[in-house]
DSSP file (Angstrom, degrees, kcal/mol; ACC not computed):
  #  RESIDUE AA STRUCTURE BP1 BP2  ACC     N-H-->O    O-->H-N    N-H-->O    O-->H-N    TCO  KAPPA ALPHA  PHI   PSI    X-CA   Y-CA   Z-CA
    1    1 A M     >        0   0    0      0, 0.0     4,-1.7     0, 0.0     3,-0.2   0.000 360.0 360.0 360.0 -29.7  112.0  -66.9  -55.0
    2    2 A K  H  >  +     0   0    0      1,-0.2     4,-1.8     2,-0.2     5,-0.2   0.894 360.0  51.1 -61.3 -40.4  111.5  -67.4  -58.9
    3    3 A S  H  > S+     0   0    0      1,-0.2     4,-2.5     2,-0.2    -1,-0.2   0.829 106.2  55.7 -66.7 -30.4  108.7  -64.8  -59.0
    4    4 A Y  H  > S+     0   0    0      2,-0.2     4,-2.5     1,-0.2    -1,-0.2   0.882 108.8  47.5 -62.6 -42.7  111.0  -62.3  -57.1
    5    5 A K  H  X S+     0   0    0     -4,-1.7     4,-2.4     2,-0.2    -2,-0.2   0.859 111.4  47.6 -68.3 -39.4  113.6  -62.7  -59.8
    6    6 A I  H  X S+     0   0    0     -4,-1.8     4,-2.2     2,-0.2    -2,-0.2   0.957 114.8  48.8 -69.0 -48.9  111.1  -62.3  -62.8
    7    7 A A  H  X S+     0   0    0     -4,-2.5     4,-3.1     1,-0.2     5,-0.3   0.904 110.4  52.0 -59.3 -40.1  109.7  -59.2  -60.9
    8    8 A E  H  X S+     0   0    0     -4,-2.5     4,-2.3     2,-0.2     7,-0.3   0.945 107.8  49.5 -54.4 -55.5  113.3  -57.9  -60.5
    9    9 A Y  H  <>S+     0   0    0     -4,-2.4     5,-4.1     2,-0.2     6,-0.3   0.828 115.2  44.7 -53.6 -36.4  114.1  -58.3  -64.1
   10   10 A Y  H ><5S+     0   0    0     -4,-2.2     3,-1.7     3,-0.2    -2,-0.2   0.960 114.2  48.6 -73.9 -52.6  110.8  -56.4  -65.1
   11   11 A C  H 3<5S+     0   0    0     -4,-3.1    67,-3.8     1,-0.3    68,-0.9   0.792 118.9  38.8 -63.5 -29.3  111.3  -53.6  -62.5
   12   12 A T  T 3X>S-     0   0    0     -4,-2.3     5,-2.1    -5,-0.3     4,-0.5   0.347 111.4-114.7-105.7  12.5  115.0  -53.0  -63.4
   13   13 A S  T X45S-     0   0    0     -3,-1.7     3,-1.2     1,-0.2    -3,-0.2   0.959  83.0 -42.0  52.6  50.8  114.5  -53.4  -67.2
   14   14 A F  T 34<S-     0   0    0     -5,-4.1    -1,-0.2     1,-0.3    -5,-0.2   0.789 121.4 -42.1  73.2  24.5  116.7  -56.6  -67.2
   15   15 A G  T >>5S+     0   0    0     -7,-0.3     3,-2.0    -6,-0.3     4,-0.6   0.283 106.3 120.5 111.6 -11.9  119.3  -55.0  -64.8
   16   16 A L  G X<5S+     0   0    0     -3,-1.2     3,-1.1    -4,-0.5     4,-0.5   0.842  70.4  63.3 -58.8 -30.3  119.4  -51.5  -66.3
   17   17 A G  G 34<S+     0   0    0     -5,-2.1    -1,-0.3     1,-0.2     3,-0.2   0.732 104.5  47.2 -67.7 -18.1  118.3  -50.0  -63.0
   18   18 A Y  G <4 S+     0   0    0     -3,-2.0    -1,-0.2    -6,-0.3    -2,-0.2   0.625  99.4  73.8 -95.3 -10.2  121.4  -51.3  -61.4
   19   19 A K  S << S+     0   0    0     -3,-1.1     2,-0.3    -4,-0.6    -2,-0.1   0.579  93.6  28.3 -84.9 -15.4  123.8  -50.0  -64.0
   20   20 A T  S    S-     0   0    0     -4,-0.5     6,-0.0    -3,-0.2     0, 0.0  -0.933  70.6-115.7-148.1 160.7  124.1  -46.4  -63.7
   21   21 A K  S    S+     0   0    0     -2,-0.3     3,-0.1     1,-0.3    -1,-0.1   0.696 115.5  43.6 -68.1 -21.5  123.9  -43.4  -61.1
   22   22 A F     >  +     0   0    0      1,-0.1     4,-1.7     2,-0.1    -1,-0.3  -0.682  66.6 152.6-123.1  72.1  120.9  -42.0  -62.9
   23   23 A P  H  > S+     0   0    0      0, 0.0     4,-1.7     0, 0.0    -1,-0.1   0.770  73.5  55.6 -79.2 -20.3  118.7  -45.0  -63.7
   24   24 A G  H  > S+     0   0    0      2,-0.2     4,-2.8     3,-0.2     5,-0.2   0.895 111.1  44.8 -69.4 -45.2  115.5  -43.0  -63.7
   25   25 A T  H  > S+     0   0    0      2,-0.2     4,-2.4     1,-0.2    -1,-0.2   0.884 114.1  47.3 -67.3 -43.7  116.9  -40.6  -66.3
   26   26 A L  H  X S+     0   0    0     -4,-1.7     4,-2.2     2,-0.2    -1,-0.2   0.869 111.7  51.5 -73.4 -34.7  118.3  -43.3  -68.4
   27   27 A A  H  X S+     0   0    0     -4,-1.7     4,-1.4     2,-0.2    -2,-0.2   0.948 109.8  49.5 -60.8 -48.2  115.0  -45.2  -68.2
   28   28 A S  H  X S+     0   0    0     -4,-2.8     4,-0.9     1,-0.2     3,-0.3   0.907 112.7  48.4 -56.7 -44.8  113.0  -42.1  -69.3
   29   29 A F  H >X S+     0   0    0     -4,-2.4     3,-1.0     1,-0.2     4,-0.5   0.936 109.1  52.1 -63.1 -45.4  115.4  -41.6  -72.3
   30   30 A A  H >< S+     0   0    0     -4,-2.2     3,-0.5     1,-0.3    -1,-0.2   0.767 100.4  62.9 -65.1 -25.9  115.2  -45.1  -73.4
   31   31 A T  H 3X S+     0   0    0     -4,-1.4     4,-2.3    -3,-0.3     5,-0.3   0.804  89.0  72.1 -73.7 -25.8  111.4  -45.0  -73.4
   32   32 A L  H <X S+     0   0    0     -3,-1.0     4,-1.9    -4,-0.9    -1,-0.2   0.887  93.4  52.3 -53.6 -43.5  111.5  -42.3  -76.1
   33   33 A F  H <X S+     0   0    0     -3,-0.5     4,-2.5    -4,-0.5     5,-0.2   0.972 112.1  41.5 -61.2 -60.8  112.6  -44.7  -78.9
   34   34 A P  H  > S+     0   0    0      0, 0.0     4,-2.5     0, 0.0     5,-0.2   0.878 116.7  50.4 -60.4 -35.1  109.8  -47.5  -78.5
   35   35 A V  H  X S+     0   0    0     -4,-2.3     4,-2.9     2,-0.2     5,-0.3   0.924 109.0  51.5 -64.1 -39.0  107.1  -44.8  -77.9
   36   36 A W  H  X S+     0   0    0     -4,-1.9     4,-2.5    -5,-0.3    -1,-0.2   0.987 115.1  41.6 -56.2 -59.9  108.3  -43.0  -81.1
   37   37 A I  H  X S+     0   0    0     -4,-2.5     4,-1.7     1,-0.2    -2,-0.2   0.848 114.8  52.0 -66.2 -38.9  108.0  -46.4  -83.1
   38   38 A I  H  X S+     0   0    0     -4,-2.5     4,-1.6     1,-0.2    -1,-0.2   0.922 115.3  40.9 -56.8 -50.5  104.6  -47.4  -81.4
   39   39 A K  H  < S+     0   0    0     -4,-2.9    -2,-0.2    -5,-0.2    -1,-0.2   0.796 112.0  57.7 -76.6 -27.7  103.1  -44.0  -82.3
   40   40 A E  H  < S+     0   0    0     -4,-2.5    -1,-0.2    -5,-0.3    -2,-0.2   0.912 123.8  18.7 -59.9 -47.5  104.7  -44.1  -85.7
   41   41 A Y  H  < S+     0   0    0     -4,-1.7     2,-0.3    -5,-0.1    -2,-0.2   0.395 123.2  46.4-115.9   3.4  103.1  -47.3  -86.8
   42   42 A F  S  < S-     0   0    0     -4,-1.6     2,-0.1    -5,-0.1     0, 0.0  -0.826  84.0 -94.8-133.7 169.4  100.1  -47.9  -84.5
   43   43 A S     >  -     0   0    0     -2,-0.3     4,-1.5     1,-0.1     3,-0.2  -0.375  34.5-107.6 -82.6 164.4   97.2  -45.8  -83.1
   44   44 A S  H  > S+     0   0    0      1,-0.2     4,-2.6     2,-0.2     5,-0.1   0.817 119.8  62.4 -54.8 -29.8   97.1  -43.9  -79.9
   45   45 A D  H  > S+     0   0    0      1,-0.2     4,-2.8     2,-0.2    -1,-0.2   0.927 102.0  50.2 -62.9 -45.1   94.7  -46.5  -78.6
   46   46 A I  H  > S+     0   0    0      2,-0.2     4,-2.6     1,-0.2    -1,-0.2   0.879 111.9  48.3 -64.8 -38.0   97.4  -49.3  -79.0
   47   47 A L  H  X S+     0   0    0     -4,-1.5     4,-2.2     2,-0.2    -1,-0.2   0.925 112.9  48.6 -68.1 -44.8   99.9  -47.0  -77.1
   48   48 A L  H  X S+     0   0    0     -4,-2.6     4,-2.4     2,-0.2    -2,-0.2   0.900 108.9  52.1 -59.8 -45.0   97.3  -46.5  -74.4
   49   49 A L  H  X S+     0   0    0     -4,-2.8     4,-3.0     1,-0.2     5,-0.2   0.930 110.6  49.8 -54.9 -47.3   96.5  -50.2  -74.2
   50   50 A I  H  X S+     0   0    0     -4,-2.6     4,-2.9     1,-0.2    -2,-0.2   0.885 106.8  53.4 -57.9 -40.3  100.3  -50.8  -73.7
   51   51 A I  H  X S+     0   0    0     -4,-2.2     4,-2.5     2,-0.2    -1,-0.2   0.928 110.3  47.8 -63.5 -49.9  100.6  -48.3  -71.0
   52   52 A F  H  X S+     0   0    0     -4,-2.4     4,-1.7     2,-0.2    -2,-0.2   0.936 114.0  45.9 -54.5 -50.7   97.7  -49.9  -69.1
   53   53 A V  H  X S+     0   0    0     -4,-3.0     4,-2.5     1,-0.2     3,-0.5   0.953 114.8  47.6 -51.5 -54.8   99.1  -53.3  -69.5
   54   54 A Y  H  X S+     0   0    0     -4,-2.9     4,-1.4     1,-0.3    -2,-0.2   0.818 110.1  53.1 -61.0 -32.8  102.6  -52.1  -68.5
   55   55 A A  H  X S+     0   0    0     -4,-2.5     4,-1.9     2,-0.2    -1,-0.3   0.828 107.7  52.1 -68.7 -35.4  101.1  -50.3  -65.6
   56   56 A F  H  X S+     0   0    0     -4,-1.7     4,-1.8    -3,-0.5    -2,-0.2   0.909 112.8  42.6 -64.2 -49.3   99.4  -53.5  -64.4
   57   57 A F  H  X S+     0   0    0     -4,-2.5     4,-1.9     1,-0.2    -2,-0.2   0.734 111.3  55.3 -78.7 -17.0  102.5  -55.6  -64.5
   58   58 A S  H  X S+     0   0    0     -4,-1.4     4,-2.9    -5,-0.3     5,-0.3   0.871 106.6  51.0 -74.3 -38.5  104.6  -53.0  -63.0
   59   59 A Y  H  X S+     0   0    0     -4,-1.9     4,-2.4     2,-0.2    -2,-0.2   0.961 113.2  45.9 -60.5 -48.8  102.3  -52.7  -60.1
   60   60 A L  H  X S+     0   0    0     -4,-1.8     4,-1.7     1,-0.2    -2,-0.2   0.931 115.6  46.1 -55.4 -52.4  102.4  -56.5  -59.6
   61   61 A S  H  X S+     0   0    0     -4,-1.9     4,-2.4     2,-0.2    -1,-0.2   0.907 111.5  49.2 -63.4 -49.9  106.1  -56.6  -60.0
   62   62 A I  H  X S+     0   0    0     -4,-2.9     4,-2.9     1,-0.2     5,-0.2   0.902 108.2  57.0 -60.5 -37.7  106.8  -53.6  -57.6
   63   63 A K  H  X S+     0   0    0     -4,-2.4     4,-1.1    -5,-0.3    -1,-0.2   0.887 109.5  44.0 -59.7 -40.1  104.5  -55.3  -55.0
   64   64 A I  H  < S+     0   0    0     -4,-1.7     4,-0.4     2,-0.2     3,-0.3   0.948 115.3  49.7 -70.2 -46.7  106.7  -58.5  -55.1
   65   65 A I  H >< S+     0   0    0     -4,-2.4     3,-0.5     1,-0.2    -2,-0.2   0.910 118.4  35.9 -53.2 -59.4  109.9  -56.4  -55.0
   66   66 A T  H >< S+     0   0    0     -4,-2.9     3,-1.9     1,-0.2    -1,-0.2   0.568  87.6  99.4 -78.9 -16.6  108.9  -54.2  -52.0
   67   67 A N  T 3< S+     0   0    0     -4,-1.1    -1,-0.2    -3,-0.3    -2,-0.1   0.823 100.0  19.3 -42.9 -47.5  107.0  -56.8  -50.1
   68   68 A K  T <  S+     0   0    0     -3,-0.5     2,-0.3    -4,-0.4    -1,-0.3   0.128 104.7  94.2-120.2  29.9  109.9  -57.4  -47.8
   69   69 A K    <   -     0   0    0     -3,-1.9    -3,-0.0     1,-0.1    -4,-0.0  -0.851  63.2-142.6-117.1 145.3  112.0  -54.4  -48.1
   70   70 A K  S    S+     0   0    0     -2,-0.3     2,-0.7     1,-0.1    -1,-0.1   0.892  91.3  74.7 -68.6 -40.3  112.0  -51.3  -45.8
   71   71 A D        -     0   0    0      1,-0.2    -2,-0.1    -3,-0.0    -1,-0.1  -0.717  63.9-173.7 -79.0 111.9  112.7  -49.1  -48.8
   72   72 A K  S    S+     0   0    0     -2,-0.7    57,-0.2     1,-0.2    -1,-0.2   0.483  80.0  37.7 -86.1  -6.5  109.3  -49.0  -50.6
   73   73 A D  S    S-     0   0    0     51,-0.1    -1,-0.2    -7,-0.0   -11,-0.0  -0.460  79.3-173.7-138.6  63.6  110.7  -47.0  -53.6
   74   74 A P    >   -     0   0    0      0, 0.0     3,-1.5     0, 0.0    -8,-0.0  -0.323  31.0-124.6 -62.5 147.4  114.1  -48.3  -54.3
   75   75 A Q  T 3  S+     0   0    0      1,-0.3   -51,-0.0     3,-0.0     0, 0.0   0.693 105.2  67.7 -73.0 -16.7  116.1  -46.4  -57.0
   76   76 A F  T 3  S+     0   0    0    -58,-0.1     2,-0.7   -53,-0.0    -1,-0.3   0.712  78.0  94.6 -71.6 -19.6  116.7  -49.6  -59.1
   77   77 A I    <   +     0   0    0     -3,-1.5   -65,-0.2     1,-0.2     4,-0.1  -0.623  44.9 159.0 -75.1 119.1  113.0  -49.8  -59.8
   78   78 A I    >>  +     0   0    0    -67,-3.8     4,-1.9    -2,-0.7     3,-0.6   0.449  44.7  94.8-121.7   1.7  112.6  -48.0  -63.2
   79   79 A T  H 3> S+     0   0    0    -68,-0.9     4,-2.1     1,-0.2     5,-0.1   0.842  83.3  60.2 -57.4 -32.1  109.4  -49.2  -64.5
   80   80 A D  H 3> S+     0   0    0      2,-0.2     4,-2.9     1,-0.2    -1,-0.2   0.895 104.0  49.8 -55.2 -42.7  107.7  -46.1  -63.0
   81   81 A E  H <> S+     0   0    0     -3,-0.6     4,-3.0     1,-0.2     5,-0.3   0.952 109.4  49.1 -65.1 -49.3  109.9  -44.0  -65.1
   82   82 A H  H  X S+     0   0    0     -4,-1.9     4,-2.2     1,-0.2    -1,-0.2   0.904 114.6  47.4 -55.1 -41.1  109.1  -45.8  -68.4
   83   83 A L  H  X S+     0   0    0     -4,-2.1     4,-2.4     2,-0.2     5,-0.2   0.973 113.1  46.1 -64.9 -56.6  105.4  -45.6  -67.6
   84   84 A G  H  X S+     0   0    0     -4,-2.9     4,-2.1     1,-0.2    -2,-0.2   0.882 114.4  48.2 -63.4 -37.2  105.4  -41.9  -66.6
   85   85 A Q  H  X S+     0   0    0     -4,-3.0     4,-1.0    -5,-0.2    -1,-0.2   0.975 110.4  52.4 -60.7 -52.7  107.5  -40.9  -69.8
   86   86 A A  H >X S+     0   0    0     -4,-2.2     3,-1.1    -5,-0.3     4,-0.8   0.913 109.6  48.4 -45.1 -50.6  105.2  -43.0  -72.0
   87   87 A I  H >< S+     0   0    0     -4,-2.4     3,-0.8     1,-0.3     4,-0.3   0.885 106.3  56.5 -69.5 -35.3  102.2  -41.1  -70.6
   88   88 A S  H 3< S+     0   0    0     -4,-2.1    -1,-0.3     1,-0.2    -2,-0.2   0.698 108.6  49.2 -70.5 -14.0  103.8  -37.8  -71.1
   89   89 A L  H X< S+     0   0    0     -3,-1.1     3,-1.6    -4,-1.0    -1,-0.2   0.513  80.0 104.5 -90.0 -14.2  104.3  -38.7  -74.9
   90   90 A L  T << S+     0   0    0     -3,-0.8    -1,-0.1    -4,-0.8    -2,-0.1   0.764  96.1  16.6 -51.0 -39.5  100.8  -39.8  -75.5
   91   91 A F  T 3  S+     0   0    0     -4,-0.3    -1,-0.3    -3,-0.2     2,-0.2   0.230  93.9 127.7-116.5  19.2   99.7  -36.8  -77.3
   92   92 A C    <   -     0   0    0     -3,-1.6    -3,-0.1     1,-0.1     2,-0.1  -0.450  64.3-112.9 -68.5 135.6  103.0  -35.5  -78.2
   93   93 A E        -     0   0    0     -2,-0.2     2,-2.4     1,-0.1     6,-0.1  -0.380  34.2-105.1 -71.2 153.8  103.5  -34.7  -82.0
   94   94 A Q  S    S+     0   0    0      4,-0.1     2,-0.4   -55,-0.1    -1,-0.1  -0.499  79.9 124.1 -80.2  71.5  106.1  -36.9  -83.7
   95   95 A K     >  -     0   0    0     -2,-2.4     4,-2.5     1,-0.1     5,-0.2  -0.999  63.4-136.1-132.5 129.3  108.8  -34.1  -83.7
   96   96 A I  H  > S+     0   0    0     -2,-0.4     4,-2.8     1,-0.2     5,-0.2   0.902 105.6  54.2 -52.4 -41.7  112.2  -34.9  -82.1
   97   97 A L  H  > S+     0   0    0      1,-0.2     4,-2.7     2,-0.2    -1,-0.2   0.919 108.9  48.9 -63.9 -38.3  112.2  -31.4  -80.4
   98   98 A H  H  > S+     0   0    0      2,-0.2     4,-2.5     1,-0.2    -1,-0.2   0.912 112.2  48.2 -73.8 -39.9  108.8  -32.1  -78.8
   99   99 A F  H  X S+     0   0    0     -4,-2.5     4,-2.3     2,-0.2    -1,-0.2   0.912 112.7  49.0 -62.1 -43.8  109.9  -35.6  -77.6
  100  100 A L  H  X S+     0   0    0     -4,-2.8     4,-2.7    -5,-0.2     5,-0.2   0.952 112.9  47.4 -60.4 -52.2  113.1  -34.0  -76.2
  101  101 A I  H  X S+     0   0    0     -4,-2.7     4,-2.9     1,-0.2     5,-0.2   0.910 110.4  51.9 -53.2 -49.4  111.0  -31.2  -74.4
  102  102 A A  H  X S+     0   0    0     -4,-2.5     4,-2.9    -5,-0.2     5,-0.2   0.905 109.8  51.4 -56.3 -45.4  108.6  -33.8  -73.1
  103  103 A F  H  X S+     0   0    0     -4,-2.3     4,-3.0     2,-0.2    -2,-0.2   0.966 112.2  43.8 -56.7 -56.9  111.6  -35.7  -71.7
  104  104 A I  H  X S+     0   0    0     -4,-2.7     4,-2.7     1,-0.2     5,-0.2   0.874 114.7  48.1 -65.7 -37.6  113.1  -32.7  -69.9
  105  105 A I  H  X S+     0   0    0     -4,-2.9     4,-2.7    -5,-0.2     5,-0.2   0.963 114.1  47.9 -66.9 -42.6  109.8  -31.5  -68.5
  106  106 A F  H  X S+     0   0    0     -4,-2.9     4,-2.7    -5,-0.2     5,-0.2   0.948 113.4  46.4 -60.7 -43.5  109.0  -35.0  -67.2
  107  107 A R  H  X S+     0   0    0     -4,-3.0     4,-2.7    -5,-0.2     5,-0.3   0.936 112.9  50.3 -69.4 -41.2  112.4  -35.5  -65.7
  108  108 A F  H  X S+     0   0    0     -4,-2.7     4,-3.0     1,-0.2     5,-0.4   0.960 115.4  44.1 -54.2 -49.3  112.2  -31.9  -64.0
  109  109 A L  H  X S+     0   0    0     -4,-2.7     4,-1.3    -5,-0.2    -1,-0.2   0.873 115.6  46.3 -64.8 -40.5  108.8  -32.8  -62.6
  110  110 A D  H  < S+     0   0    0     -4,-2.7    -1,-0.2    -5,-0.2    -2,-0.2   0.862 117.5  43.9 -78.5 -30.5  109.8  -36.3  -61.4
  111  111 A I  H  < S+     0   0    0     -4,-2.7    -2,-0.2    -5,-0.2    -3,-0.2   0.949 123.1  33.6 -67.5 -52.2  113.1  -35.1  -59.8
  112  112 A N  H  < S-     0   0    0     -4,-3.0    -3,-0.2    -5,-0.3    -2,-0.2   0.607  89.6-155.0 -92.8 -10.2  111.7  -32.0  -58.1
  113  113 A K     <  -     0   0    0     -4,-1.3     5,-0.2    -5,-0.4    -3,-0.1   0.903  15.8-172.8  42.3  66.4  108.2  -33.4  -57.3
  114  114 A P    >>  -     0   0    0      0, 0.0     3,-1.5     0, 0.0     4,-1.0  -0.407  41.8 -38.9 -76.4 169.6  106.1  -30.2  -57.0
  115  115 A F  T 34 S+     0   0    0      1,-0.3    -2,-0.0     2,-0.2     0, 0.0  -0.470 129.6  21.4 -64.9 141.4  102.6  -30.5  -55.8
  116  116 A P  T 3> S+     0   0    0      0, 0.0     4,-1.3     0, 0.0    -1,-0.3  -0.977 122.2  59.0 -93.2   3.4  100.5  -32.7  -56.5
  117  117 A I  H <> S+     0   0    0     -3,-1.5     4,-1.2     1,-0.2    -2,-0.2   0.830 101.4  56.1 -58.0 -38.1  103.4  -35.1  -57.4
  118  118 A N  H  X S+     0   0    0     -4,-1.0     4,-1.3     2,-0.2    -1,-0.2   0.859 102.2  57.8 -62.6 -41.5  104.9  -34.8  -54.0
  119  119 A Y  H >4 S+     0   0    0      1,-0.2     3,-0.7     2,-0.2     4,-0.4   0.953 109.5  43.8 -50.1 -54.9  101.5  -36.0  -52.4
  120  120 A F  H 3< S+     0   0    0     -4,-1.3     3,-0.5     1,-0.3    12,-0.4   0.737 108.1  60.1 -67.5 -26.7  101.6  -39.2  -54.5
  121  121 A D  H 3< S+     0   0    0     -4,-1.2    -1,-0.3     1,-0.2    -2,-0.2   0.838  98.2  58.6 -71.7 -29.3  105.4  -39.7  -53.7
  122  122 A R  S << S+     0   0    0     -4,-1.3     2,-0.7    -3,-0.7    -1,-0.2   0.552  77.8 105.0 -79.0 -11.8  104.7  -39.9  -50.0
  123  123 A I        -     0   0    0     -3,-0.5     2,-1.8    -4,-0.4     8,-0.1  -0.597  67.0-148.3 -73.5 115.4  102.4  -42.8  -50.4
  124  124 A N        +     0   0    0     -2,-0.7    -1,-0.1     4,-0.1    -2,-0.1  -0.343  60.4  81.5 -88.4  59.8  104.5  -45.7  -49.1
  125  125 A S  S  > S-     0   0    0     -2,-1.8     4,-1.9     1,-0.1     5,-0.2  -0.892  95.0 -88.5-149.4 177.5  103.2  -48.6  -51.3
  126  126 A P  H  > S+     0   0    0      0, 0.0     4,-1.5     0, 0.0     5,-0.2   0.884 127.2  53.4 -63.3 -35.4  103.5  -50.1  -54.8
  127  127 A A  H  > S+     0   0    0      1,-0.2     4,-3.1     2,-0.2     3,-0.2   0.930 105.2  53.7 -69.1 -37.5  100.8  -47.7  -56.0
  128  128 A G  H  > S+     0   0    0      1,-0.2     4,-1.6     2,-0.2     5,-0.3   0.892 103.0  56.7 -63.4 -38.7  102.7  -44.7  -54.7
  129  129 A V  H  < S+     0   0    0     -4,-1.9     4,-0.5     1,-0.2    -1,-0.2   0.896 118.5  33.4 -60.6 -33.6  105.9  -45.7  -56.6
  130  130 A L  H  X S+     0   0    0     -4,-1.5     4,-2.9    -3,-0.2     3,-0.5   0.889 109.4  64.3 -80.3 -42.1  103.9  -45.6  -59.8
  131  131 A L  H  X S+     0   0    0     -4,-3.1     4,-3.2     1,-0.2     5,-0.3   0.915  97.7  53.3 -64.2 -43.5  101.5  -42.8  -59.0
  132  132 A D  H  X S+     0   0    0     -4,-1.6     4,-2.0   -12,-0.4    -1,-0.2   0.884 114.7  43.2 -55.8 -35.8  104.1  -39.9  -58.7
  133  133 A D  H  > S+     0   0    0     -3,-0.5     4,-2.6    -4,-0.5    -1,-0.2   0.898 112.8  51.9 -73.5 -41.5  105.5  -40.8  -62.1
  134  134 A I  H  X S+     0   0    0     -4,-2.9     4,-2.5     2,-0.2    -2,-0.2   0.947 112.1  46.9 -48.1 -55.9  102.0  -41.2  -63.5
  135  135 A V  H  X S+     0   0    0     -4,-3.2     4,-2.6     1,-0.2     5,-0.3   0.932 111.1  50.6 -58.2 -49.0  101.0  -37.8  -62.3
  136  136 A A  H  X S+     0   0    0     -4,-2.0     4,-1.7    -5,-0.3    -1,-0.2   0.894 112.4  48.6 -55.5 -38.0  104.3  -36.2  -63.6
  137  137 A G  H  X S+     0   0    0     -4,-2.6     4,-2.1     2,-0.2    -1,-0.2   0.839 111.5  48.9 -76.8 -31.2  103.5  -37.8  -67.0
  138  138 A I  H  X S+     0   0    0     -4,-2.5     4,-2.7     2,-0.2    -2,-0.2   0.919 110.9  50.0 -72.8 -39.0   99.9  -36.6  -67.0
  139  139 A I  H  X S+     0   0    0     -4,-2.6     4,-2.1     2,-0.2    -2,-0.2   0.881 112.5  45.9 -67.3 -40.5  100.9  -33.1  -66.1
  140  140 A T  H  X S+     0   0    0     -4,-1.7     4,-1.7    -5,-0.3    -1,-0.2   0.939 113.3  52.0 -73.4 -42.3  103.6  -33.0  -68.9
  141  141 A C  H  X S+     0   0    0     -4,-2.1     4,-1.9     1,-0.2    -2,-0.2   0.910 108.5  48.8 -48.2 -54.4  101.0  -34.5  -71.2
  142  142 A L  H  X S+     0   0    0     -4,-2.7     4,-2.5     2,-0.2    -1,-0.2   0.824 107.7  57.0 -60.7 -37.3   98.5  -31.8  -70.3
  143  143 A L  H  X S+     0   0    0     -4,-2.1     4,-2.0     1,-0.2    -1,-0.2   0.886 107.9  46.7 -61.0 -38.9  101.2  -29.1  -70.9
  144  144 A F  H  X S+     0   0    0     -4,-1.7     4,-3.3     2,-0.2    -2,-0.2   0.902 110.6  50.7 -71.7 -41.8  101.7  -30.3  -74.4
  145  145 A L  H  X S+     0   0    0     -4,-1.9     4,-1.8     2,-0.2    -2,-0.2   0.892 112.4  48.8 -66.7 -40.5   97.8  -30.4  -75.0
  146  146 A I  H  X S+     0   0    0     -4,-2.5     4,-1.5     2,-0.2    -1,-0.2   0.895 112.9  48.5 -67.4 -41.1   97.6  -26.7  -73.7
  147  147 A F  H >< S+     0   0    0     -4,-2.0     3,-0.6     2,-0.2    -2,-0.2   0.969 112.2  47.2 -63.1 -55.1  100.6  -25.7  -76.0
  148  148 A Y  H 3< S+     0   0    0     -4,-3.3    -1,-0.2     1,-0.2    -2,-0.2   0.856 110.1  53.6 -57.8 -30.4   99.0  -27.4  -79.1
  149  149 A A  H 3<        0   0    0     -4,-1.8    -1,-0.2     1,-0.3    -2,-0.2   0.857 360.0 360.0 -74.1 -33.2   95.6  -25.7  -78.2
  150  150 A I    <<        0   0    0     -4,-1.5    -1,-0.3    -3,-0.6    -2,-0.2   0.412 360.0 360.0 -71.8 360.0   97.4  -22.2  -78.2
């Protein structure tokens, strides 16, 4: 039971996932600030390492949370939004407008789930919970790379 509570605190960002009607949007928005600070003071390699470590612990925590639940992607789990939003900002320039645009694009993709995001959203497992947001983050990231290349 103790591991469940720890996983729940982790997956809900210490209860934030229970506090609002729009926990995913709030989690994505809250992610902008730590990513900005990490990118400002550390290399992209450090951010990438943090993303991988965060993804690993998110997977383990989601697995614990959803193990005995019918709903394999409960709304209160918001680690996936943190992860996807962080990925979307990986190569984003340190400009407030670019961060806000990345936030809007990521949330649009995460909410509407166009292909291929919808494919991963249908995977009924802890990996599926993470993968739709990871793919939305990667698509957002790629859009910025294309924008910067043009």
